[in-house]
N, C-alpha and C positions, 0 to 999 in steps of 0.2 A: 588403496588409498592406506597410508600408510597413520597408525594413531596419533604420533606429532601432526600431522596436517590434519586430523579431525578436531583434534584438542584445541589449534591454533583459529580451527574454523569456528568452531563455538565459540572461541574469545571473542572474536571480529565480530558475529552474529548477536554476541551480549552488549560489545561495543555500539553498534552499528541501531540495535534498538532502544539503546540509549538516548543516544544521539538524537533519535526519533522522538524519543520522546521529549526529548528537551524543545526541538523546533515544534512539536505541537503546542506545547506551552506558549511559546512566543506567536503561534501564528493566531492563537486563541485571542489573544490581547490585540495583535493587528488588525483583523477582522472583525473586531468587536468594535474597533473606534475607527476604521476606515472602510473603504468599498472591496468586497472581496478581490473582483477580477483587478483593482489596481495593486492591492497584496501579492497576489499568486502571478500575476504579470509582471511583477518586479522578480520573485524568486525565478520566473522561467525565464530569466534573463542571464541571470548568474548562471543557468542548468546549462540553454545554451552556449553560453561560452564556452564553459567547461567542458560541452563532448567536440566541438569543436577543434579545442586547443587537443585534444586526445586525440580526433583523427587527422590534425597536421603531423602527427607524429607518428601514424603509423605507416608503414609501406604503401607508396601510392599517394598520400597525403588526403587531402581534399576531396581532389578527386576521383578519388578510389572508393571512398565512402561514400558521395551520392549516386554512384552505380546500384539502384536496386532493383529486385525482380517485380517487389510487391509493391508501389506507391502508392495505391487505391488500399492493402489494408496498414500502410503505416498510417495514413492519414486517418483512418478510421479508430485505429489504437491512439492516438495522438489527439482527437475529440473527447473518445471517452476517458480519457486519462486529465485532462484538463477538467474536465467535465466531476470526473470524481473527486477529484483534487478542490475545487470550487466549492462542491456540495457538502464533504465530509467537513472542511473548514468550517461551511456555514452551521452545522451542525454542533459542532463545538462552541459558537456562540449562543443558538439558540439551547441545548439540552447538555452541554458540558462536556468536559473531556471524558469522562469516565463512560457516561451512557454512549457518548456515540462508540467509544473503542468497545464495550462488552457489547453492543450490537454487528460492529462492525468485523467482528471476530467471525461471525457466520460464512464469510468471503470464503475461505478455503471448499468449505461444504457445498458452496454455489458453483464451485469452478468442478468438480466433483460430478454433483449433477447435471450440469451444462457441457460438459464434456461427451455428453452422450450425442444428443442431436447436432451439434456444431464441427465433433471431431470425430464422431464413431465408433468412441471407445465404451467397451462392455464396463458396465459395471455390476458387481457382483449383490445378492441382496443384503448382505453386511452390510454395505454402506449406504444403501438406499434404508435401512433400519438406521444407521447412525446419521445419516441427513434428515430423516424424520425428526430425530432425538434431537439435535441443533437448534432445527426450529421451534419445536417446542420449548426449547431454552430461549430462545429470542422470545416465545411468547410470553414467558415467564418474567423475562426483561420489562417486556413490552407492559403487562398488565392492561390487554385493552380491555373495556367493559369500566375499570378503574378511573378515578379522578386523575391518576398520576398520567396517564397516557395522554400525549399531544401529537398531531398531524406531525409536527417536525422531529417526531423521534421516527418518521420514515425516513429522516433523512440521510442517516448511516447506512441504511438497509439499503436503499437507492446507492448510494454510494457503493457498496460491495458489491452488489450485481454488477456495475458499471465497470468495477475493477475487475470481476471475475472476467466478465467477457472481454475487457482490455489482455489479461494474461492470457485465456486460451487462444484472442489472435496472436499473439507473441508467439505460443509454439508455431502456432503456423507460417509464420516469416522466419522464425529459426529451423525451419527442418530442413533450408536448402539456401540459408546464409546467416553469416557470422551474427552472435546475440549481438556485438555492439552495432549493430547497424539499428536496432530495434531500438538501442539506445539512444543512436545519434538523433535519427527521426521523429521521433519521440518529444526531446528537446527542442529541437529545430521548428517543427511543423509547431509544439505545442507553445511558443516562444512569440513566435507570428500571428498565430489565432489571438493569441490573449494581448498582443498587443493592440488589435483593430477593437478589443472589447476594454481593455481598462484603459486606453489613455483617455477617451471621452469620460472615464468615470473621474480620472486625475484629481486627488485631493491634496491641497499641501500638509506637509507631516511637519511636527517638533523637531527640532534637532534631538532629542534621547531616542524618538518612536525611528528616526533614519537607522540611527546605532543600532536599534531594535531590531531594523529591517534588515541591514547588512551583515548581522547575527544571525540571524533566521534563514538566511540567504545561504549563508558560508554550511550554518549547520544541517540545512538538504542536500547541500554539495558532500558535506564529510559523511553525511548518513548514506547516500547512496556509492560513495566512493565506498568504506566500508563493506558493504552488501554485494559489490563485483569482487571484492577480492575476498573475502568470505566465500562465495562461489566459485574463487578461483582455485581454490587452493584445498575446498572439502565439498564430497556430494550433499545436495540440498537436503536430502532424507536427512542424514546425519544431525543438520542442524537447525531444521526447519523447527522441532520441537520447541528449540529457545527464542524461537522470536515471538509466542504466549510472554515473555517477559515483557514487552511492552506495556500490555495491559497493567501489570503490575505495578510500573514504572509510571506510565500516564497519569494513575489513580493517586500516586504520592503528587506527582504534580498539580493534580486538580484538586488534592485536599488541604497541599499546603498552602500554594498560591493562590490560590480561586474560589476556597471555601467552600468545595463540593461537597457533598454528604453520599457516601457507599450506600445504599439502600439495601438492604438482605436479600430482597428479590433480585437485584444485580448481580449479588454476590454469588446465588444458586445457581441464575439463568446463566451465568458468565461460566461457570463450571461446568455446566452441561453441555456448552457450545464448545468451549474446549477441548472436553472431553472427545465430544464425539469427533473434533478434529485430527483428536492425535488416537484415537482408535483407526479414521479413517488412514491415515497417515501410516502407522504401524503395520495395518493389514496388505497396503500397498508395498511394504518394503517385504513382508514374508511371501505376497503373488510372486516376486519379483526374485526372490531368491530360488522359490522351484523354478521358476520357468528358465534360469539359468540355468547352463551347460555345465555338467560335472567336469 
């Protein structure tokens, strides 16, 4: 990978997390006003249209994309992803953007830990120490036993667990299939399932909120497209540390738009969680270099 590609990938990642932060700001407003299933359903309609349009442009068209070796895994992935999105957005409405993202930052640690039983990967003891430290950071954020903690604080932790499982199942499907198939089936199956859940919960929206809804859906598409382009031009390990900028950016949105408060315990706990995640990433890079042939 060239230095130019690495720099381009970093800027694409920064652009992606910036758009994701804006997207989350819109999702909090919409989900606070309307049913969560309805809001995410409309977003997924745009997502499904996007992946179908991409499939039509690929060699073999839609027919080639529909062929998959893992229909059950793709269905499980789609269910996990829509559940994760709905739960984290509900978390935004209950405990705010800042607290939700601070807790959700534990997701890379969950992926590392769950890769052992699900993928049979080996995890060295320094990684387990980092995972333990990361969960200690979550406890600092949650402050169990204090008046700050609520059951709603478990929503982003549940979402992080579901997204970790989704990510690991994605690894399984991409071992012998193009990565685009995972994106395609997540969008199509997710849109179908959410239509079943969202249409019965339909609520009339104001003209302004329809505008917000369209902007929200388009931001979600743009963010995912930027992420795809980012991983196309650079290695994930080179750009992943910059994904943590989303916590900073979404905190700015939460403070300036929703008058959220950044508690010292959240800052400290998030710093511990992010540091643990970065350590695992760095440790993995070192292991890969040592294992690479001369």
